[in-house]
C-alpha positions as CSV (number, residue, x, y, z in Angstrom):
1,X,57.6,-38.3,-84.0
2,X,54.6,-38.7,-86.3
3,X,51.8,-37.3,-84.3
4,X,51.4,-35.4,-81.0
5,X,48.5,-37.0,-79.2
6,X,49.4,-37.8,-75.5
7,X,52.4,-37.3,-73.2
8,X,52.4,-41.1,-72.7
9,X,53.4,-41.6,-76.3
10,X,56.9,-40.2,-75.8
11,X,60.0,-41.1,-73.9
12,X,61.5,-38.9,-71.2
13,X,64.3,-38.0,-73.6
14,X,61.9,-36.9,-76.3
15,X,59.9,-34.8,-74.0
16,X,63.1,-33.2,-72.5
17,X,64.4,-32.5,-76.0
18,X,61.2,-30.8,-77.0
19,X,61.2,-28.6,-73.9
20,X,64.9,-27.7,-74.1
21,X,64.7,-26.9,-77.8
22,X,61.6,-24.7,-77.3
23,X,63.3,-22.7,-74.6
24,X,66.4,-22.3,-76.7
25,X,64.5,-21.1,-79.7
26,X,62.4,-18.8,-77.5
27,X,65.6,-17.2,-76.1
28,X,67.0,-16.8,-79.6
29,X,63.8,-14.9,-80.5
30,X,63.4,-17.1,-83.6
31,X,60.3,-15.5,-85.1
32,X,61.2,-15.2,-88.8
33,X,61.8,-18.8,-89.7
34,X,60.5,-20.2,-93.0
35,X,60.5,-23.8,-91.9
36,X,56.8,-24.2,-92.9
37,X,57.0,-22.1,-96.1
38,X,54.5,-23.6,-98.5
39,X,52.9,-25.7,-95.8
40,X,49.3,-25.4,-94.7
41,X,47.7,-26.6,-91.4
42,X,44.0,-27.1,-90.6
43,X,42.9,-26.1,-87.1
44,X,39.7,-27.9,-86.4
45,X,37.6,-27.0,-83.3
46,X,34.6,-28.8,-81.9
47,X,35.0,-26.8,-78.7
48,X,35.5,-23.1,-77.9
49,X,39.1,-22.0,-77.8
50,X,41.1,-18.9,-77.2
51,X,44.7,-19.7,-76.3
52,X,45.0,-22.9,-78.3
53,X,43.4,-21.2,-81.4
54,X,45.6,-18.1,-81.2
55,X,48.8,-19.8,-80.3
56,X,48.7,-22.5,-83.0
57,X,47.5,-20.0,-85.6
58,X,50.4,-17.7,-84.7
59,X,52.9,-20.5,-84.4
60,X,52.2,-21.7,-88.0
61,X,52.5,-18.1,-89.3
62,X,55.7,-17.4,-87.5
63,X,57.2,-20.5,-89.0
64,X,56.3,-19.3,-92.5
65,X,53.2,-21.4,-93.1
66,X,49.5,-20.8,-93.5
67,X,46.5,-22.0,-91.5
68,X,42.8,-22.5,-92.0
69,X,40.6,-22.5,-88.9
70,X,37.4,-24.6,-89.1
71,X,34.8,-24.8,-86.4
72,X,32.7,-28.0,-86.3
73,X,29.6,-25.9,-87.3
74,X,31.4,-24.9,-90.5
75,X,31.5,-28.3,-92.0
76,X,29.2,-31.3,-92.8
77,X,30.7,-33.6,-90.1
78,X,28.8,-31.9,-87.2
79,X,25.4,-32.3,-88.9
80,X,26.0,-36.0,-89.6
81,X,26.0,-35.4,-93.4
82,X,29.5,-36.6,-93.8
83,X,31.6,-39.3,-92.1
84,X,34.7,-38.7,-90.1
85,X,36.6,-40.8,-92.6
86,X,35.6,-38.6,-95.6
87,X,36.3,-35.5,-93.6
88,X,39.8,-36.5,-92.5
89,X,40.7,-37.8,-96.0
90,X,39.7,-34.3,-97.3
91,X,41.8,-32.6,-94.6
92,X,44.8,-34.7,-95.6
93,X,44.5,-33.7,-99.3
94,X,44.4,-29.9,-98.4
95,X,46.9,-29.7,-95.5
96,X,50.2,-30.8,-94.2
97,X,48.9,-31.3,-90.6
98,X,45.8,-31.0,-88.5
99,X,45.3,-29.7,-85.0
100,X,42.1,-31.0,-83.4
101,X,40.2,-29.9,-80.4
102,X,37.4,-32.4,-79.9
103,X,34.6,-33.5,-77.6
104,X,35.7,-37.1,-77.5
105,X,39.3,-38.4,-77.4
106,X,38.2,-41.4,-79.4
107,X,37.7,-39.0,-82.4
108,X,41.4,-38.3,-82.4
109,X,42.3,-42.0,-82.1
110,X,40.0,-42.8,-85.0
111,X,41.5,-40.0,-87.0
112,X,45.0,-41.5,-86.7
113,X,43.7,-44.6,-88.6
114,X,42.6,-42.4,-91.5
115,X,44.9,-39.4,-91.8
116,X,48.0,-39.3,-94.0
117,X,49.3,-36.1,-92.3
118,X,50.4,-35.5,-88.7
119,X,47.7,-35.0,-86.1
120,X,48.1,-32.8,-83.0
121,X,45.8,-32.9,-80.0
122,X,44.6,-29.4,-79.1
123,X,42.5,-30.8,-76.3
124,X,40.1,-33.7,-75.8
125,X,37.9,-34.8,-72.9
126,X,40.8,-37.0,-71.8
127,X,44.0,-35.0,-72.2
128,X,45.5,-31.6,-73.0
129,X,49.2,-32.4,-73.7
130,X,50.1,-29.0,-75.2
131,X,49.0,-27.3,-72.0
132,X,51.0,-29.6,-69.9
133,X,54.1,-29.1,-72.1
134,X,53.7,-25.3,-71.7
135,X,53.5,-25.8,-68.0
136,X,56.6,-27.9,-67.9
137,X,58.4,-25.3,-69.9
138,X,57.3,-22.5,-67.6
139,X,58.5,-24.4,-64.5
140,X,61.9,-25.2,-66.1
141,X,62.4,-21.5,-66.9
142,X,61.4,-20.5,-63.4
143,X,63.2,-23.2,-61.4
144,X,66.1,-24.1,-63.6
145,X,65.0,-27.8,-64.0
146,X,62.4,-30.3,-63.0
147,X,64.7,-32.2,-60.8
148,X,63.5,-32.8,-57.2
149,X,60.6,-30.4,-57.6
150,X,57.3,-31.0,-55.7
151,X,54.3,-30.2,-57.9
152,X,50.9,-30.2,-56.3
153,X,47.5,-30.2,-58.1
154,X,44.3,-29.0,-56.3
155,X,40.7,-29.7,-57.4
156,X,39.1,-31.8,-60.1
157,X,41.2,-34.3,-62.0
158,X,40.7,-32.8,-65.5
159,X,42.2,-33.5,-68.9
160,X,45.0,-31.2,-68.0
161,X,45.6,-33.1,-64.8
162,X,45.6,-36.3,-66.8
163,X,48.4,-35.0,-69.0
164,X,50.4,-34.1,-65.8
165,X,49.9,-37.6,-64.5
166,X,51.3,-39.0,-67.8
167,X,54.2,-36.6,-67.5
168,X,54.9,-37.7,-63.9
169,X,54.9,-41.3,-65.1
170,X,57.8,-40.5,-67.4
171,X,60.2,-39.9,-64.4
172,X,61.1,-36.4,-65.5
173,X,62.5,-35.7,-62.1
174,X,59.5,-34.1,-60.3
175,X,57.1,-35.5,-57.7
176,X,53.4,-35.0,-58.2
177,X,50.7,-34.9,-55.5
178,X,47.0,-34.4,-56.3
179,X,44.5,-33.2,-53.7
180,X,41.0,-34.0,-54.8
181,X,37.7,-35.3,-53.2
182,X,36.9,-39.0,-53.6
183,X,33.9,-38.3,-55.9
184,X,36.2,-36.4,-58.3
185,X,38.7,-39.2,-58.1
186,X,36.0,-41.8,-58.9
187,X,34.8,-39.8,-61.9
188,X,38.4,-39.7,-63.2
189,X,39.0,-43.4,-62.7
190,X,35.7,-44.1,-64.5
191,X,36.8,-41.9,-67.4
192,X,40.2,-43.5,-67.9
193,X,38.7,-46.9,-67.6
194,X,36.4,-46.1,-70.5
195,X,39.5,-45.1,-72.5
196,X,41.3,-48.3,-71.4
197,X,44.0,-46.2,-69.7
198,X,46.1,-48.3,-67.4
199,X,47.5,-45.8,-64.8
200,X,48.2,-46.3,-61.2
201,X,47.3,-43.1,-59.4
202,X,46.6,-44.4,-55.9
203,X,49.9,-43.2,-54.4
204,X,49.6,-39.6,-55.7
205,X,45.9,-38.8,-55.2
206,X,44.9,-37.6,-51.7
207,X,41.3,-36.9,-50.5
208,X,42.6,-34.6,-47.8
209,X,45.2,-31.8,-48.0
210,X,48.4,-32.9,-46.4
211,X,50.2,-30.0,-44.8
212,X,53.5,-31.8,-44.8
213,X,53.3,-32.3,-48.5
214,X,52.1,-28.8,-49.0
215,X,55.0,-27.4,-47.1
216,X,57.4,-28.8,-49.7
217,X,55.4,-27.5,-52.7
218,X,57.5,-25.7,-55.4
219,X,54.4,-25.4,-57.7
220,X,50.7,-25.3,-57.0
221,X,48.3,-25.6,-59.9
222,X,44.6,-26.0,-60.4
223,X,41.9,-25.9,-63.1
224,X,38.4,-24.7,-63.6
225,X,35.7,-26.8,-61.9
226,X,33.5,-26.8,-64.9
227,X,35.3,-28.3,-67.9
228,X,34.3,-27.2,-71.3
229,X,31.4,-29.2,-72.7
230,X,31.3,-31.6,-69.8
231,X,28.3,-31.8,-67.5
232,X,29.1,-30.5,-64.0
233,X,28.2,-32.7,-61.0
234,X,26.8,-30.4,-58.3
235,X,27.9,-32.8,-55.6
236,X,31.5,-32.7,-56.9
237,X,31.4,-28.9,-57.1
238,X,30.2,-28.7,-53.4
239,X,33.0,-31.0,-52.3
240,X,35.6,-29.1,-54.3
241,X,35.2,-26.1,-52.0
242,X,37.6,-27.7,-49.6
243,X,40.3,-27.7,-52.3
244,X,40.3,-24.1,-53.3
245,X,43.7,-22.4,-53.8
246,X,43.7,-19.6,-51.3
247,X,46.2,-17.1,-50.0
248,X,46.4,-19.1,-46.7
249,X,47.0,-22.3,-48.6
250,X,49.8,-20.7,-50.6
251,X,51.3,-19.4,-47.4
252,X,51.8,-23.0,-46.2
253,X,54.0,-23.8,-49.2
254,X,57.6,-22.7,-49.9
255,X,58.2,-19.0,-50.0
256,X,59.2,-19.2,-53.7
257,X,56.3,-21.6,-54.6
258,X,54.7,-20.5,-57.9
259,X,51.1,-20.8,-59.0
260,X,49.9,-21.8,-62.4
261,X,46.5,-22.2,-64.0
262,X,45.7,-23.3,-67.6
263,X,42.8,-20.8,-68.0
264,X,40.0,-19.9,-68.3
265,X,39.7,-19.3,-64.6
266,X,36.8,-18.5,-62.3
267,X,38.4,-16.1,-59.8
268,X,36.8,-16.7,-56.4
269,X,35.9,-20.3,-57.1
270,X,38.8,-22.6,-57.7
271,X,41.4,-19.9,-56.9
272,X,41.3,-16.6,-54.9
273,X,42.0,-13.4,-56.9
274,X,44.9,-12.5,-54.7
275,X,46.6,-15.8,-55.7
276,X,46.0,-15.9,-59.5
277,X,46.8,-12.2,-59.8
278,X,49.5,-12.2,-57.1
279,X,53.3,-12.0,-57.2
280,X,53.8,-15.8,-57.3
281,X,51.5,-16.4,-60.2
282,X,53.0,-17.4,-63.5
283,X,49.8,-17.8,-65.5
284,X,50.8,-15.3,-68.2
285,X,54.2,-16.9,-68.6
286,X,52.5,-20.2,-69.2
287,X,50.1,-18.6,-71.7
288,X,53.1,-17.1,-73.6
289,X,54.8,-20.5,-73.6
290,X,51.8,-22.2,-75.4
291,X,53.1,-20.4,-78.5
292,X,56.7,-21.5,-78.1
293,X,56.2,-25.2,-77.2
294,X,53.7,-25.5,-80.1
295,X,56.2,-24.0,-82.5
296,X,58.6,-26.7,-81.4
297,X,56.0,-29.4,-81.9
298,X,55.4,-28.1,-85.4
299,X,59.2,-27.9,-86.1
300,X,59.4,-31.6,-85.2
301,X,56.3,-32.9,-86.9
302,X,55.8,-30.9,-90.1
């Protein structure tokens, strides 16, 4: 493993190994490792960040390394006074790896052609693989495995949903159903087309909620309706009202169905407060696991 950019880049075996090792190290409470002693990582952010920034910064430190956090406004790149190539070459001289949260996924892909150190995707407009991996880890801890689980996604097909689609395509054992309005589906298909992504999603995306599928749900998840830095389509927002995760919707799923959300959340919009803060919510377990899965990614890459 040279970089960590998208779920699609890895085999099912590699993904499973990362998840199992992350859980094992978490259970062993391995917080005093010196694996990254003498190593420095740059955490570069074009977008706002809370959990990604904190979890990667802490992950590096817990592994014995050091980190430098750079916002885009801190450096010449954002003002157009320096090229991406010169910026990344400089990063490579001063670091042993770079975490990037960017506006455009193409920026990460271009970086791969320049960088001499590992690159990790901390979120782009196309994907959010670290979030998906934390979700997978949380589900395995809760359910014992991914085998024969029914995972359902409600609402816009965001960068997080895209990473879940990629994970589903790896045949990890779970089924995936996405309930989203046609307009949101069209926007998603347009986006992946621009990125030359070849994914067949026709069989998993439904424009109406299917109560039969819902009744078998082991996991229900959603995301904010206004993605960071992306223009909101008011027509899509209006249509998404029919795909809110409510208490009555959760009641139609299995009794032990859990709810997850990548955060930040708008309580009362994409999800009712009684759900996200209810007994079946596992949002904070997933937040905690961002640290553990990213530590495992760092162990593997750096």
